[in-house]
C-alpha positions, 0 to 999 in steps of 0.5 A: 673756866675759859669762854671757849671751854663753857660754850663747848660744855653748853653745846655738849649738854644741849646734845646730851638733852637731845640724845635723851629725848631721841631714846625715848622715841619709838621709831629709835628704840625699834632701829637697833643700830641707831638705838645702840649708837646714841646709847653709847654716846649718851653714856659717854657724855653722862660723866662730863654731864654730871661734873657740869651740872654739879660745877653750875650749882657751885657757881650759883652757891658762890654768888650766894656766898658772895652776898653773905660777905657783906653781912658782918655777923656772917662774913667769917662764916662765909669766908670759910665756906667760900674757900671750900665751895671754890676748892671743890670747883677747881677740883671739878674743873680739873675733872671736866678739863680731863674729860674734854680732852680729844680722845686718841682712838688707838688708846683703847686697842691692844698693841705690838711692841718691838724691842731692838738691840741697838749700840753695845753688842751682847750688853745691848741684847742683854738689856732687851732682855731686861726691857721685855721682863720689865713689860712682861711684869707690867703686862701681869700687873694690868692682867693682861696677855702677852704673846710672843710673835717674832724672837731672834736670840743674842749670843750671850742672852737677851734678844736682838729682837723680840716682837710681842702682842699685848692684848688687853683694853688700854694697852696701846695707851699705857704703852705708847710713850715707850716708844724711843731709844732706852739707854742703859749705863752699868757694869757688864757681866763681861767687863772684867776691870768693872768699867761702866758701859752704855749700851742702847736699845730701840722700842717701837710700839704699834696699835694693834686692831682686830682685822687690821690685815684687811684694813691696811694691807693690800695683797697685791702689795705684797712679796711673800717668800718662803724658806727653811727655818734656821732656828731651833724647832726640832726636824719638822721645823728645820726640814720644811719651807715653814719660815715666811718673809713678807716685803710690803713694797710700796713702804719697804717694810720686811718681816720674817716669822720662823717660830711656828711650825705651820707655814700659815701660822708664821704668815698670820704673824708676820701679816699682824706685824707688818700691817701694825707697822704700816698703820704706825707709819701712818700715825707718825705722819699725822703726829707731824701736824701736833705740837712739838711737845706731843711729837716729843713725848710720843716719840717715832721709835727711831734710834735717834729718840732718846726716851730714858737712861737706866742707871744701874749704879745709882739705882736711877732712871731718868726720862729725858723728855720731861726731866723726871729723875727717879731713884727706883730702878730696881722697882721699875725693873720688876714691873712697877712702870706706872712710876714712869707712865702717869708723870709722862701721861700728865704732862702729855694731858697738860699740853693738850689742855693748853692747846685746848685753852687757846 
C-alpha cells in the first residue's frame, strides 16, 4: 500500500473516531438531522475501518514473524506463516482499495433505458426487441421493477424505439456500461439465401431520481404540444388529444408520449424521460474531465460507439472495450448479463485504482 493511500486511511480513521465521540454528545443526540447524518457517515466508514484495523494487526504480525526467521529452529514454520499472513494482507488491501474508490452517486439510483434500432431495417428492430427481452430477464433476476414509458413497434416485430424505467437500488450502476452501440451478426428470418447480416441498435442509460423533473427542468424552457394519438388503444385514445410532445428549447430534446389514455399521464412520462436526458447530457460533459479509459468504458450512448458484437452462428459475444469474448450468447440473452457486466466493472475499478495510486 503506497503512502498516499495510507495517509488517506489514517485521516479517515481519525474522522471515524471523531464521529464516535460526537455521537455520544447529548447536544448532537437531541439534534435529529445532525445525529442522522453522522450515523450515516459512521456506517459508511465502519467496514473500511474494520479492514484497516485488521491490516494494521497483520503489519505487526509480519514484523514479529520476520524476527523469528533469524531463529534456525523456527525458520521453516515462520516462513510458512509469513506466506499465509502476507496473502491475507494482499486480500485485505484489495478490499480496502475498492472501498476507497470514489463513489458515483448515481449508481444507487434507478434508471431509464432507451433502446433504438439503428442500421439494418426490420432486422435492427427485431434485435432491439431481443435486447429488451434480455434486459427484462436480468431485471427479473435482480428482483427489480420494469415499466414501459414509451414504445414504437417495428413493422415485422421488435421495436423502432422503446424507453423503459428500471426501478431498483443499484440499477443505474449495473446498467451504466450498456450505453452505446450494440451490433448483431446473424441470418435474419427474412433472408432466403442464408446470408449473415450485420445490424445495429443503440442503447442509452440515464439515471432516474425521484423529483428529477423539479431539479432538472425549468418549465419556462419547455414547449408543450398536444395531438391525437396515432397508435392502437381504442376509440377514446384515437379521438382525443391525449398524446403529448414536449420540446426542451435549450437542448433541442424532443419527447413524445401517447401510450396512456390520460393526457396528464403522458405528460408525466414525457417529463420523466426529458429530465433524464437533460441530466444525462450534463453527466457526459463531466465524463470528458475523466480519463480516456473511463470515457471509453462508460460510452456516450451515441451511434458511433460500439460496445458489443452478438454473433449468433458462433454463439459468441465480444465486448470491444475490454477485448472480452464469451461463447455463451444463448445464456446472456436469457438474462445472465453479469457475465458481461462484472468483467467491465472490474476493468473500470482497476482504472480508478490506477488513478488513485498516482
